[in-house]
Residue, then its C-alpha position, 0 to 999 in steps of 0.5 A: m156552638t159545640a155540636v158536631e159542626d157538619r151534622l147539617v151540612h150537605p154536598a151540592e145538589s143532594a136530596v134536591d128532589e124530596g118534597s118538603a124542606l124537612l124531607r130534603a134535609a132528612t134525606a140528605a142526612g140519611y133519615g128520609t125514609r123514617v121521616r117520611e114514614l113519620l109524616d105519613h103514618g106515625w112511628p112506634d114509640s121505639a123511634g125515640y131510641d134512635t139517638e142520632l136521628m133525635l140529635w139531628a132533629a134537635d139541631y135541625g129544629a124538626y119539632q114534628v120529629i121530636h114531639n111525643r117521641l122522647d126518651e130519657y137517653t136523648t132528652k138532655p142532649m137534645l135540649h142542649l143542642a136546641r138551646g144552642w140556637v135560641d140566642v144566635d142569629p140563625v143566618a150567621e150560624l148557617k154561614r159559619r158552619l158553611d165557612d162562607a160569609h157570602a153564602v146565598v140565603q133563602r127563607q120560606v115559611v113551612a108547615v110543621d103540621v096542619h095548624e102550625n108553621a116555622e121558618c125554613i132558612r137555607a144557606t148555599s155556599a159558592d161551591g154548592r154545599w148547603i145547610q138548612v134549619q127550621t126555626a122551631h128550636l124555641a118550641i123544642v126547648t119549651y117542650i123538653e123543659e116542660l117534660l123535665g119539670i123545669g119549665a120557664s115562668l109564665d112571663e118567660l113563656k110569653a116573652r118566647a112567644l112574642l119573639d116569633r112573628i110567623p103566623n101560627s108559629v109553632n114556637w108561639n103555640q108551644s109557649w101558650h100550650s105549656a102555659t096552660k099545662r101548669l098545675d095551678t090553673v087559678a094562678t095562670t088564669r089570674w096572670a093571663m087576666g093581667v096580661l089581657q090588659d097589656p099595652d102590647a097587642r101581641a101580649r094581649l093575644f097570647a093572654a086571650e089564647v091562654l084564657h080560651t084554652l083554660a075555659v075548656g072544662p071546669a074553668p077557674c075564676r069563671d065569673e071574674v074572667l067573664l067580667l073582664l072579657r065583656t069589658r075587653l069586647t068593647a075596649e079591644s081595638d086590635a082585630d086579631v086580639l078581638t077575634r080571640v076574645i070573642t072565642a074565649f067569651a063564647e067558650y066561657n058561656d053556655l049555649g045560646l045567642l050572646p049579645e056581646i058577640v052579635a054586637h060585632a057582626e058588622h065590625h069593619d074587619p072581616r076577620v072579626r065578622r068571620q069569628v062572629a059567624e063561627e061562634l054563632s054555632s052556639a046559638l044554633m045548638n040552643p033551640a031557643s036561639m036557633s031562629a035568631g042565630a040562623d037569621l044572623l048567619a044568613a045575613l053574614a052569608s051575603d057578606h062582601d068578604g068570601r071567608v065570612r060567607a064561607s064560614a056562615i054557610r059552613v056553620l049553617c050546614t053543620h048545625a042547621f042543615e034543614h033550616p029554611m035560612t040554610g037553604r036560602a044561604i045556599a041558593t044565594n051563593r049557588d054560583d059564587p066563584d069565591p075559592y072559599v065559598r065554592p067548596e062549602v056550597l058544593s058540599a051542601m049541594a052534594r049533601a042534598g043529593d046533587a051528583t054534579a056538585c059532588t063530582e066538582l067537589a071531589r075534583l077541587a079536593d083532589e087538586a088541593e094542597p095535601g092537608s088543607q081543609l079543601a083536601m080533607m073535604a074529599y072524604d065528604a065528597e066520597h061519602w055523598a057520592l056513595k049515598i047518591a049512588s045507593a039512592d039511585a040503585 
């Protein structure tokens, strides 16, 4: 690398008490206050003119600092810096910058935002100096290339996505997002249809996510895609891919009960059954299929997997709260201790006017990790508490 060699190297014990990996590194580099402000409240567009901050972010891999905050003065230098990490072993590069081949390495998966992750790699030398990066450089490269109009080919975007094995990787997500932004959506759709039949399951997963995204709005090649998805629903053996195919198939269809999806309600993998529960919301939003959809969801609310039960209850409460089957599902799971099911039941009970349930839901939400779905339920708890208090006044 030709970048400033000490940009990411910090003295022993510096910034060790900052809350997150990103904040620790940003604070040690002198950007902690601004980065915390970004994470908590967002910045004005002028933040993009902070050249040194943006160059640090490109070197560190701070996708959440860079995304939507670029300007013409820093974009190309940032692209050069981020590209420098793409074809190197990050651990070897960190040790090289520390000039310590025996530096101790720590790795952890960290949240980039609510739905995306990256790996954080930290190396500490014998004298206590440390250096750290987030492995989101490929996402930064893909994002900047798209802005500059020099985006990679669809095959290259797929290859980039497949390099990263971290669940919900920001590198993966940026690749499929960039693929769906191509102006020729017909060409992209036909390309994804071909990849959906690839022998590599992860390639098929990438294609399914692209097709799902392209289904929103005037979906190109709709009939052809539906025919292929219907075939894949019966042929797909990988559970992760099947869940995405189910999602895409639902998106390409109108509201109602879809037999092709219902056929997987007893699939051996709970991830698939959970996705079936999620997509049955479409049946509840169509009066002609509401009753059948509610019956299926009530059955899934008794599934032996907690996440399946939680999804079924949430869908029922969101789209058919007054339906008798919803009340039956809540009653069946009233004392369910499962950590996924319990908040959904409490939320339903609070909505029905149970003050004790409202209090417990608020407690669980307060104890949850910031940004988690449970933490976000604190708003619901407060809403129902105010409604109950108003009714009692």
